[in-house]
Structure formats: structure tokens, C-alpha cells
LUMRO-7621 format. One record per atom (N, C-alpha, C): atom name; x, y, z. Coordinates in steps of 0.2 Angstrom, whole numbers, plus 5000, padded with zeros to 4 digits. Atoms other than C-alpha are relative to their C-alpha. Example, Ala and Ser with C-alpha at 12.3 -4.5 7.8 and 13.67 -1.06 7.14 Angstrom:
BEGIN
+------+------+------+------+
: atom :   px :   py :   pz :
+------+------+------+------+
:    N : 5004 : 4994 : 5000 :
:   CA : 5062 : 4978 : 5039 :
:    C : 5004 : 5006 : 5000 :
:    N : 4996 : 4994 : 4999 :
:   CA : 5068 : 4995 : 5036 :
:    C : 4996 : 5005 : 5003 :
+------+------+------+------+
end
This chain:
BEGIN
+------+------+------+------+
: atom :   px :   py :   pz :
+------+------+------+------+
:    N : 5004 : 4994 : 5004 :
:   CA : 5018 : 4871 : 5284 :
:    C : 4992 : 5001 : 5001 :
:    N : 5007 : 4998 : 5000 :
:   CA : 5002 : 4879 : 5288 :
:    C : 4996 : 5001 : 4993 :
:    N : 5004 : 4998 : 5004 :
:   CA : 4988 : 4882 : 5276 :
:    C : 5001 : 5005 : 4995 :
:    N : 4998 : 4992 : 5003 :
:   CA : 4991 : 4900 : 5275 :
:    C : 5005 : 5000 : 4997 :
:    N : 4992 : 5000 : 5002 :
:   CA : 5010 : 4899 : 5272 :
:    C : 4998 : 4997 : 4991 :
:    N : 5000 : 5004 : 5006 :
:   CA : 5005 : 4886 : 5257 :
:    C : 4996 : 5004 : 4997 :
:    N : 5001 : 4995 : 5005 :
:   CA : 4994 : 4898 : 5249 :
:    C : 5004 : 5006 : 5001 :
:    N : 4997 : 4992 : 5002 :
:   CA : 5004 : 4913 : 5250 :
:    C : 5008 : 4996 : 4996 :
:    N : 4995 : 5002 : 5004 :
:   CA : 5017 : 4902 : 5243 :
:    C : 4999 : 4997 : 4993 :
:    N : 5006 : 5002 : 5006 :
:   CA : 5005 : 4895 : 5230 :
:    C : 4999 : 5008 : 4996 :
:    N : 5001 : 4993 : 5002 :
:   CA : 5001 : 4915 : 5228 :
:    C : 5006 : 5003 : 4996 :
:    N : 4994 : 4999 : 5005 :
:   CA : 5018 : 4919 : 5224 :
:    C : 5003 : 4998 : 4994 :
:    N : 4999 : 5005 : 5006 :
:   CA : 5021 : 4905 : 5211 :
:    C : 4998 : 5002 : 4996 :
:    N : 5005 : 4998 : 5004 :
:   CA : 5006 : 4910 : 5204 :
:    C : 5002 : 5007 : 4997 :
:    N : 5000 : 4992 : 5001 :
:   CA : 5010 : 4929 : 5203 :
:    C : 5009 : 4999 : 4993 :
:    N : 4995 : 5001 : 5002 :
:   CA : 5028 : 4924 : 5196 :
:    C : 5000 : 4997 : 4994 :
:    N : 5002 : 5004 : 5008 :
:   CA : 5021 : 4912 : 5182 :
:    C : 4996 : 5005 : 4996 :
:    N : 5005 : 4995 : 5007 :
:   CA : 5008 : 4925 : 5174 :
:    C : 5005 : 5006 : 5001 :
:    N : 4997 : 4995 : 5002 :
:   CA : 5021 : 4938 : 5176 :
:    C : 5005 : 4999 : 4995 :
:    N : 4994 : 5001 : 5005 :
:   CA : 5033 : 4928 : 5166 :
:    C : 4997 : 5000 : 4992 :
:    N : 5005 : 5002 : 5007 :
:   CA : 5018 : 4922 : 5154 :
:    C : 4998 : 5010 : 4999 :
:    N : 5001 : 4994 : 5004 :
:   CA : 5013 : 4940 : 5151 :
:    C : 5007 : 5004 : 4998 :
:    N : 4996 : 4997 : 5003 :
:   CA : 5030 : 4946 : 5149 :
:    C : 5002 : 4995 : 4993 :
:    N : 5000 : 5005 : 5007 :
:   CA : 5032 : 4933 : 5135 :
:    C : 4995 : 5001 : 4994 :
:    N : 5005 : 4998 : 5006 :
:   CA : 5016 : 4938 : 5126 :
:    C : 5002 : 5005 : 4998 :
:    N : 4999 : 4992 : 5003 :
:   CA : 5020 : 4956 : 5128 :
:    C : 5007 : 5000 : 4994 :
:    N : 4993 : 5001 : 5005 :
:   CA : 5037 : 4951 : 5119 :
:    C : 4998 : 4997 : 4993 :
:    N : 5001 : 5001 : 5006 :
:   CA : 5029 : 4941 : 5105 :
:    C : 4995 : 5003 : 4997 :
:    N : 5006 : 4994 : 5005 :
:   CA : 5013 : 4953 : 5102 :
:    C : 5005 : 5005 : 4998 :
:    N : 4994 : 4994 : 5004 :
:   CA : 5028 : 4967 : 5100 :
:    C : 5005 : 4997 : 4994 :
:    N : 4996 : 5002 : 5007 :
:   CA : 5038 : 4956 : 5087 :
:    C : 4994 : 4999 : 4996 :
:    N : 5006 : 5002 : 5004 :
:   CA : 5020 : 4951 : 5079 :
:    C : 4997 : 5007 : 4996 :
:    N : 5003 : 4990 : 5004 :
:   CA : 5015 : 4972 : 5078 :
:    C : 5006 : 5000 : 4996 :
:    N : 4993 : 4997 : 5003 :
:   CA : 5034 : 4974 : 5073 :
:    C : 4998 : 4997 : 4991 :
:    N : 5001 : 5002 : 5009 :
:   CA : 5030 : 4962 : 5055 :
:    C : 4995 : 5002 : 4999 :
:    N : 5005 : 4996 : 5005 :
:   CA : 5013 : 4969 : 5052 :
:    C : 5001 : 5005 : 4999 :
:    N : 4996 : 4994 : 5002 :
:   CA : 5019 : 4985 : 5053 :
:    C : 5005 : 5001 : 4995 :
:    N : 4996 : 4998 : 5007 :
:   CA : 5033 : 4982 : 5042 :
:    C : 4997 : 4999 : 4993 :
:    N : 5003 : 5003 : 5004 :
:   CA : 5022 : 4972 : 5031 :
:    C : 4995 : 5005 : 4996 :
:    N : 5005 : 4996 : 5001 :
:   CA : 5008 : 4985 : 5031 :
:    C : 5004 : 5007 : 4995 :
:    N : 4996 : 4997 : 5003 :
:   CA : 5022 : 4998 : 5026 :
:    C : 5005 : 4999 : 4993 :
:    N : 4998 : 5001 : 5008 :
:   CA : 5029 : 4988 : 5011 :
:    C : 4993 : 5000 : 4995 :
:    N : 5005 : 5000 : 5004 :
:   CA : 5010 : 4986 : 5006 :
:    C : 4999 : 5006 : 4997 :
:    N : 5005 : 4993 : 5004 :
:   CA : 5005 : 5006 : 5004 :
:    C : 5006 : 5001 : 4998 :
:    N : 4996 : 4998 : 5006 :
:   CA : 5023 : 5009 : 4996 :
:    C : 5001 : 4998 : 4995 :
:    N : 5002 : 5002 : 5003 :
:   CA : 5018 : 4998 : 4986 :
:    C : 4993 : 5002 : 4996 :
:    N : 5005 : 4994 : 5003 :
:   CA : 5002 : 5005 : 4983 :
:    C : 4999 : 5007 : 4998 :
:    N : 4998 : 4992 : 5001 :
:   CA : 5008 : 5022 : 4982 :
:    C : 5004 : 5002 : 4993 :
:    N : 4998 : 4999 : 5005 :
:   CA : 5019 : 5017 : 4968 :
:    C : 4995 : 4997 : 4996 :
:    N : 5004 : 5003 : 5007 :
:   CA : 5006 : 5009 : 4958 :
:    C : 4996 : 5007 : 4998 :
:    N : 5004 : 4992 : 5001 :
:   CA : 4994 : 5026 : 4960 :
:    C : 5007 : 5004 : 4998 :
:    N : 4994 : 4996 : 5003 :
:   CA : 5010 : 5035 : 4955 :
:    C : 5000 : 4999 : 4992 :
:    N : 4999 : 5000 : 5007 :
:   CA : 5012 : 5027 : 4939 :
:    C : 4993 : 5000 : 4996 :
:    N : 5009 : 4999 : 5004 :
:   CA : 4991 : 5026 : 4935 :
:    C : 5000 : 5008 : 4999 :
:    N : 5002 : 4994 : 4999 :
:   CA : 4991 : 5044 : 4938 :
:    C : 5005 : 5003 : 4992 :
:    N : 4996 : 4999 : 5004 :
:   CA : 5007 : 5046 : 4926 :
:    C : 4997 : 4995 : 4993 :
:    N : 5005 : 5004 : 5004 :
:   CA : 4998 : 5034 : 4914 :
:    C : 4996 : 5006 : 4995 :
:    N : 5006 : 4996 : 5001 :
:   CA : 4984 : 5045 : 4914 :
:    C : 5002 : 5006 : 4997 :
:    N : 4997 : 4993 : 5002 :
:   CA : 4994 : 5061 : 4911 :
:    C : 5003 : 4999 : 4994 :
:    N : 4997 : 5001 : 5008 :
:   CA : 5003 : 5052 : 4895 :
:    C : 4996 : 4999 : 4997 :
:    N : 5003 : 5002 : 5006 :
:   CA : 4987 : 5045 : 4888 :
:    C : 4997 : 5009 : 5000 :
:    N : 5005 : 4993 : 5000 :
:   CA : 4979 : 5064 : 4890 :
:    C : 5005 : 5003 : 4994 :
:    N : 4994 : 4995 : 5004 :
:   CA : 4996 : 5072 : 4881 :
:    C : 4997 : 4996 : 4994 :
:    N : 5000 : 5002 : 5006 :
:   CA : 4995 : 5059 : 4869 :
:    C : 4991 : 5002 : 4995 :
:    N : 5008 : 4999 : 5005 :
:   CA : 4975 : 5061 : 4864 :
:    C : 5001 : 5009 : 4998 :
:    N : 5001 : 4992 : 5001 :
:   CA : 4979 : 5080 : 4864 :
:    C : 5005 : 5001 : 4994 :
:    N : 4993 : 5001 : 5008 :
:   CA : 4995 : 5077 : 4850 :
:    C : 4997 : 4996 : 4996 :
:    N : 5004 : 5005 : 5005 :
:   CA : 4984 : 5064 : 4840 :
:    C : 4994 : 5006 : 4996 :
:    N : 5005 : 4996 : 5001 :
:   CA : 4970 : 5078 : 4840 :
:    C : 5003 : 5006 : 4995 :
:    N : 4996 : 4995 : 5004 :
:   CA : 4983 : 5092 : 4833 :
:    C : 5003 : 4998 : 4994 :
:    N : 4998 : 5004 : 5008 :
:   CA : 4991 : 5080 : 4819 :
:    C : 4992 : 4999 : 4996 :
:    N : 5005 : 5002 : 5003 :
:   CA : 4973 : 5076 : 4815 :
:    C : 4997 : 5007 : 4997 :
:    N : 5003 : 4993 : 5002 :
:   CA : 4968 : 5095 : 4813 :
:    C : 5005 : 5003 : 4995 :
:    N : 4993 : 4998 : 5004 :
:   CA : 4987 : 5098 : 4805 :
:    C : 4998 : 4996 : 4992 :
:    N : 5003 : 5004 : 5005 :
:   CA : 4981 : 5084 : 4792 :
:    C : 4994 : 5003 : 4996 :
:    N : 5007 : 4994 : 5003 :
:   CA : 4963 : 5094 : 4789 :
:    C : 5005 : 5004 : 4995 :
:    N : 4997 : 4993 : 5005 :
:   CA : 4973 : 5110 : 4784 :
:    C : 5004 : 4998 : 4995 :
:    N : 4994 : 4999 : 5004 :
:   CA : 4986 : 5103 : 4774 :
:    C : 4996 : 4997 : 4994 :
:    N : 5003 : 5004 : 5005 :
:   CA : 4973 : 5092 : 4764 :
:    C : 4995 : 5005 : 4997 :
:    N : 5004 : 4993 : 5003 :
:   CA : 4961 : 5109 : 4763 :
:    C : 5005 : 5003 : 4996 :
:    N : 4996 : 4994 : 5004 :
:   CA : 4976 : 5118 : 4756 :
:    C : 5002 : 4996 : 4993 :
:    N : 4999 : 5003 : 5008 :
:   CA : 4981 : 5106 : 4743 :
:    C : 4997 : 4998 : 4997 :
:    N : 5007 : 5002 : 5004 :
:   CA : 4965 : 5101 : 4739 :
:    C : 4999 : 4994 : 4998 :
:    N : 5003 : 5008 : 4999 :
:   CA : 4966 : 5083 : 4743 :
:    C : 4994 : 4998 : 5002 :
:    N : 5006 : 5003 : 4996 :
:   CA : 4952 : 5073 : 4748 :
:    C : 5002 : 4995 : 5002 :
:    N : 4997 : 5005 : 4997 :
:   CA : 4954 : 5063 : 4761 :
:    C : 4994 : 4992 : 5002 :
:    N : 5006 : 5004 : 4999 :
:   CA : 4944 : 5045 : 4763 :
:    C : 4999 : 4999 : 5004 :
:    N : 5002 : 5002 : 4993 :
:   CA : 4934 : 5039 : 4778 :
:    C : 5001 : 4993 : 4998 :
:    N : 5001 : 5010 : 4999 :
:   CA : 4938 : 5020 : 4783 :
:    C : 4994 : 4999 : 5002 :
+------+------+------+------+
end
């Protein structure tokens, strides 16, 4: 076998090896990308859930604060109407 034939055979073997290596790396990276994407989706869903709960909590606090103020006004009205003196704590 000549030196040129050996080089050609070696080039073919190297090309086949690098082709297989590239395919393997692409498959592994695809699997990794899938797992990362799945985890990011899960994290996004979790963050969205937390944000929704915080928004709901804020709305409930606003509603409760309004109700407390309304009750305070009613108590003052009742105290005025009945002549009751309210003691400050």
C-alpha cells in the first residue's frame, strides 16, 4: 500500500470517526437541551404561580383594608349617634 493510499484510508476513517462523534455530541446536546428546557418551563410555571398568589394576596389586603376603614367609620357613626365616647388605646 502506498503512502497516498494510507493517507486516503486514514482520512476516511477519521471522517467516519468525527462523523460518529459529531452525531453522538449532537444527540447528547439535544437531550441536555430538552432537560434544560423542561426545567426552565417548570421554573417559569412555578414563578407564574407565585406571582399570581402575590397578586391575589395584594388584592385581598386592599379589600380587607377598605373593609376595616368602612367598619371604623360605622363604629364612629354609631358612637356619635348613641353618644358613646370611644377610648383611644
